[in-house]
FILOFI-268518 format. One record per residue (C-alpha): residue in three letters; y negated, z negated, x. Coordinates in steps of 0.5 Angstrom, whole numbers, plus 500, padded with zeros to 3 digits. Layout:
REM FILOFI-268518
ALAYZX/...
REM end
This chain:
REM FILOFI-268518
MET497519457/SER497517464/LYS503511465/ASN503506469/ILE507506475/LEU507498477/ASN506493472/PHE504486475/LYS505481470/ASN503474469/ILE505472476/ASP505465479/PHE507463486/SER508457490/TYR510455498/GLY513448496/LYS507445493/LYS502449495/GLU500454489/VAL498461492/LEU498466486/LYS496464479/ASN497468473/ILE496474477/SER496481472/PHE494488474/SER497495473/ILE496501477/GLU497508473/GLU500514476/GLY497518481/SER491513482/PHE489509488/PHE488502487/VAL485497491/LEU487490492/LEU480487495/GLY480480498/LEU479475504/ASN484473508/GLY488468505/ALA487470498/GLY494472497/LYS494480498/SER500479503/THR504474498/ILE503480492/PHE505485498/SER511481499/LEU513480492/ILE513487491/THR518489496/ARG522483495/LEU521480501/LEU519474497/ASN523472491/LEU520472484/GLN518465481/LYS515466475/GLY512473471/GLU515480471/ILE514486476/ILE516492473/ILE516499478/ASN517506474/SER519502468/HIS525499473/SER525491473/ILE524488480/LYS530484479/ASP534491478/TYR533492486/SER536498487/LYS532502482/ALA526499483/LEU525499490/LYS528507491/ASP521509488/ILE516506493/GLY514507500/ILE512502504/VAL508501510/PHE507494513/GLN501490516/GLU505489523/PRO508495526/SER515496524/LEU518502529/ASP523501534/LEU519502540/ASP524505545/LEU527510539/THR523517539/VAL519519533/LYS524523531/GLN530518532/ASN526513528/LEU525518522/TYR533519522/PHE535512522/TYR530510516/GLY533517513/SER540515514/LEU539508511/LYS537513504/GLY543516505/LEU540523508/SER543527513/PHE537528520/LYS536536517/GLU535533510/THR530527512/MET526532516/LYS526537510/SER523532506/ILE517530510/GLU516538514/SER510539511/GLU507532512/ILE509532519/THR504537520/LYS498535516/LEU499528520/GLU499532526/LEU505529529/GLU509536530/ASP508535538/ILE510528539/LEU516528535/ASN521527541/THR516522544/GLU518514545/VAL514510540/ARG512506546/ASN508511549/LEU504512542/ASN497510541/GLY496505535/GLY493511530/HIS499515532/ARG504509531/ARG501508524/ARG501515522/VAL509515524/GLU510509519/ILE506513513/LEU511519515/ARG517515514/ALA515511508/LEU514518505/ILE521520506/ASN525518500/LYS519522496/PRO516515493/LYS512515486/LEU508509489/LEU506507496/LEU504501499/LEU499500504/ASP498493507/GLU492492511/ALA494499514/THR488500518/VAL487493522/GLY487494529/LEU485502529/ASP479505531/LEU474507526/LYS476515527/SER483513526/ARG482508520/PHE478513517/ASP483519518/ILE489515515/LEU485514509/ASP483521508/TYR490523509/VAL492518504/ARG487519499/GLU489527499/LEU496525498/VAL494522492/LYS491528489/ARG496533492/GLU503530490/ASP500526484/LEU502519488/SER500512486/VAL498508492/LEU496501493/TRP491499498/ILE491492500/THR485491505/HIS479486506/LEU475492509/PHE469494504/ASP468501507/GLU475503505/VAL473503498/ASN470508494/GLU466507488/ASP471511483/ASP477507486/ASP481503481/ILE480495484/ALA482488483/PHE478483487/ILE483476489/LYS480470491/SER484464492/GLY490466489/GLU487469482/ILE484476480/ILE477474478/GLU475482476/ASN478489476/GLY476496474/ILE473502477/VAL469500482/LYS462503480/GLU463500473/VAL464493476/MET458494480/SER454496474/LYS457491469/TYR454485475/ASP447490476/LYS449490484/GLU448496488/ASN454496492/LEU460493493/VAL458488498/ASP453485494/THR458485488/PHE464482492/ASN459476495/TYR457475487/LEU464475484/VAL466470490/ARG461465491/
REM end
């Protein structure tokens, strides 16, 4: 029986008097690719910020690999994070960015590079390790951010709109790599997006609208439930 790597339970959140999340609950099973799909402003980034402790929990409970998010050090050691906004140091090389992050996790340079040795090749980054980040294109920068997130061997990888601003090939190269990583490493992924073409029929999904989860399940089963032929029609029906 699969266990849940993330439990998001009965979460409410407000910015001042403005309520932006309303009784949000969902869970992600170990080794699954889970999509949080919603339009801009639906509350996706607030959820991401709560899981990563960029925002403090107001009401409800978040459990990561059996650890409460309130136990900051234990909960966050099991996650890797890829932010929507670029977060690499442009003046450092790829290798220096990786080493700096590894050092924050208590790893030596040798340990850092060893931990991601095989992924460097799979992401086709071996030839640019000594290149300053400012000289990389957007697709390569995003690959480096994903590589960096894997240094601590996370059990849950969080990606917030990870392909925004990239060309079509770069988008799907990254998406294919993350999906392959889930299968190969039994990693759990929370893929936050507003892009319908990034979702497969076999994915776990939660639809979010105006701070509420309006439906969740396996994509093809949700489509069948509402007698819709595709995800776009299903989404439009649910958010109307």
